[in-house]
C-alpha positions in Angstrom: 21.4 -64.6 -32.5 21.7 -61.1 -32.3 18.4 -60.5 -33.7 16.1 -62.6 -31.7 15.7 -60.1 -28.9 14.4 -57.5 -31.4 12.4 -59.6 -33.1 10.4 -60.9 -30.1 10.0 -57.8 -29.4 9.4 -56.4 -32.6 6.1 -59.6 -32.9 5.7 -58.4 -29.1 4.8 -54.7 -30.2 3.0 -55.9 -33.1 0.6 -58.4 -31.0 -0.2 -55.2 -28.7 1.4 -56.7 -25.5 3.8 -53.8 -25.1 2.4 -50.7 -25.8 5.7 -48.0 -26.5 5.9 -44.8 -25.0 5.3 -41.2 -25.5 7.8 -39.8 -28.0 8.3 -37.6 -25.4 9.5 -40.3 -22.8 11.5 -41.9 -24.8 13.4 -39.1 -27.0 13.5 -36.2 -24.0 12.5 -38.2 -20.7 9.1 -36.1 -19.9 6.4 -36.9 -18.1 2.5 -35.9 -18.5 3.2 -33.5 -15.7 5.8 -32.1 -17.1 4.6 -31.0 -20.5 1.4 -29.2 -18.2 3.4 -27.6 -16.2 4.5 -24.3 -17.2 8.0 -23.4 -18.4 10.5 -22.7 -15.8 12.4 -19.1 -15.0 15.8 -21.1 -17.3 13.3 -21.8 -20.2 11.2 -17.9 -19.9 14.9 -16.4 -19.8 15.8 -18.1 -22.6 12.2 -17.3 -24.7 12.3 -13.6 -24.0 16.2 -13.7 -25.2 15.5 -15.3 -28.2 12.3 -13.2 -29.1 14.7 -9.6 -27.9 17.9 -9.9 -29.2 16.7 -12.2 -32.9 13.3 -12.3 -33.5 12.1 -8.7 -32.9 16.1 -7.2 -32.6 14.7 -4.9 -30.0 18.1 -3.4 -29.5 18.3 -1.9 -33.4 14.4 -0.2 -32.8 15.6 2.0 -29.7 14.8 5.5 -31.4 11.3 3.8 -30.8 11.1 3.6 -27.2 9.8 6.1 -24.7 11.0 7.4 -21.4 8.8 6.0 -19.4 6.5 2.5 -19.3 2.6 3.4 -18.5 2.0 -0.6 -18.4 4.4 -1.3 -14.7 3.0 -0.2 -11.9 5.8 -0.2 -9.0 5.2 -0.4 -5.8 7.4 -0.7 -3.2 10.2 -1.5 -5.8 7.9 -4.5 -6.9 6.5 -4.2 -10.4 2.7 -4.9 -11.2 0.9 -5.1 -14.3 -1.1 -2.6 -14.9 -4.0 -3.4 -16.7 -4.9 -6.8 -13.7 -2.8 -5.8 -11.1 -0.5 -9.0 -10.9 3.6 -9.1 -10.0 5.3 -8.8 -13.1 8.5 -11.3 -13.1 11.5 -9.5 -13.7 14.2 -11.3 -16.3 17.4 -9.3 -16.7 19.2 -10.5 -19.7 23.4 -10.6 -19.7 26.0 -8.6 -21.4 26.4 -9.0 -24.7 29.7 -8.0 -24.6 31.4 -7.3 -21.3 34.6 -5.6 -22.4 32.6 -3.2 -23.6 33.4 0.6 -23.5 30.0 1.8 -22.8 27.7 -0.7 -20.0 24.5 -1.6 -21.2 21.4 -3.3 -19.0 18.1 -4.9 -21.0 15.7 -6.6 -18.7 12.0 -7.8 -19.8 9.1 -7.5 -17.3 6.7 -10.6 -18.0 3.2 -10.9 -17.4 2.3 -14.1 -17.1 -1.6 -14.1 -16.5 -1.3 -11.6 -20.2 1.9 -13.6 -22.2 3.0 -10.0 -22.5 6.7 -8.3 -21.4 8.2 -4.7 -21.8 11.8 -4.6 -22.8 14.0 -2.1 -20.6 17.1 -1.0 -21.9 19.6 1.7 -20.2 23.2 2.8 -20.8 25.1 2.3 -24.3 26.7 5.2 -26.4 24.1 7.2 -26.5 23.4 6.8 -22.3 19.9 6.1 -22.9 16.8 4.7 -20.9 14.0 3.9 -23.0 10.6 1.3 -22.7 9.3 -0.4 -25.7 6.1 -3.1 -25.2 4.0 -4.1 -25.2 5.0 -7.2 -26.6 3.1 -10.7 -27.2 4.9 -14.0 -26.1 3.1 -16.6 -27.3 5.1 -20.0 -26.9 2.5 -23.0 -27.8 3.8 -26.4 -27.3 2.7 -29.1 -29.1 -0.3 -31.0 -28.5 0.1 -34.2 -27.0 -0.7 -37.7 -29.0 -2.8 -40.0 -26.6 
């Protein structure tokens, strides 16, 4: 008796009467509109944090840094991309070890139009204030099957 509803649903599906919803709706509850809109602040923070600390390990390449950043213009403490004059997004990363002897502040300045970011590192045992970048942040989403 338990298999009867499942068998009926299977027959309806095979006959084309029931179109199952797309996979992204079934698994994650995402609609077409959700997929088309840009990433949220938290998604960008996660992508940048992963890019900086895991993939590029920028906190280990601080000797390559510069004392200033030519790609960012500050006007009244608002960062603008020097190339296209659009306002940049600031992402301040959480500290790795808040109980450490030397404080470290890490941040990324992201230009959404160009898809690039600059990494800023301040503090640490050597009391550095260095910039690295620009780096490309490519986050391609898989194509939706229609």
